[in-house]
C-alpha positions in Angstrom: 0.0 0.0 0.0 1.3 3.4 -0.9 1.4 5.9 2.0 0.4 9.6 1.6 4.1 10.6 1.9 5.1 8.2 -0.8 2.4 9.4 -3.1 3.4 13.0 -2.5 7.1 12.2 -3.2 6.3 10.4 -6.4 4.1 13.4 -7.4 7.1 15.7 -7.0 9.3 13.4 -9.0 6.8 13.4 -11.8 7.2 17.2 -12.0 10.8 16.9 -12.9 12.2 16.7 -16.5 13.0 13.3 -17.9 16.1 11.9 -16.3 17.4 10.6 -19.6 16.6 13.1 -22.4 15.6 16.1 -20.2 12.2 16.6 -21.8 10.1 18.9 -19.6 7.7 17.3 -17.2 5.3 16.0 -16.3 7.1 12.7 -16.4 6.2 9.1 -15.4 7.7 7.9 -12.1 9.6 4.7 -13.0 10.5 2.4 -10.1 14.1 1.3 -10.5 14.7 -2.4 -10.7 16.7 -4.4 -8.1 17.8 -7.9 -7.6 19.1 -10.6 -9.9 18.3 -9.8 -13.5 16.8 -6.5 -12.4 13.4 -8.1 -12.1 12.3 -6.8 -8.7 10.7 -3.4 -8.4 12.2 -1.1 -5.7 10.1 0.9 -3.2 8.2 4.1 -3.8 11.1 6.4 -2.9 13.3 4.7 -5.6 11.6 6.3 -8.6 13.0 8.3 -11.4 11.3 10.8 -13.8 11.0 9.5 -17.4 9.2 10.9 -20.4 6.8 8.4 -22.1 9.4 7.7 -24.8 12.3 7.0 -22.4 10.0 5.0 -20.2 7.6 2.9 -22.4 8.8 3.7 -25.9 10.6 1.1 -28.1 14.0 2.6 -27.2 13.1 3.3 -23.5 13.8 1.3 -20.3 11.0 -1.2 -21.1 12.2 -1.5 -24.7 15.7 -2.0 -26.1 17.1 0.7 -23.8 18.8 2.4 -26.8 18.2 6.0 -25.4 19.8 4.9 -22.2 22.8 3.5 -24.0 23.2 6.6 -26.2 23.3 8.8 -23.1 25.4 6.2 -21.2 23.1 6.1 -18.2 22.0 3.4 -15.8 19.0 3.5 -13.5 21.3 4.2 -10.6 22.8 7.2 -12.4 19.3 8.6 -13.0 18.3 7.8 -9.4 21.3 9.7 -8.1 20.5 12.7 -10.1 16.8 12.5 -9.1 17.7 12.5 -5.4 20.1 15.5 -6.0 17.3 17.4 -7.7 14.8 16.6 -5.0 17.3 18.0 -2.4 17.9 21.3 -4.2 
């Protein structure tokens, strides 16, 4: 169950620009993946802002990840930058 605080945090993340291509928000809040094979979804504070293309598009995180490879980014890179932006 998502708490009110988690819901509010994810709402603020969605206001940020895409963590990959910098397209202006609103963005989707993508839960980073953890565990073996990156199959397990992290908690509600481990989310990153992604535009629709970088999230669910054919070259996004749920596709072939080409945009991520072009920008030389990992989910942890984008999570780190997201946390930094949230603290500013």
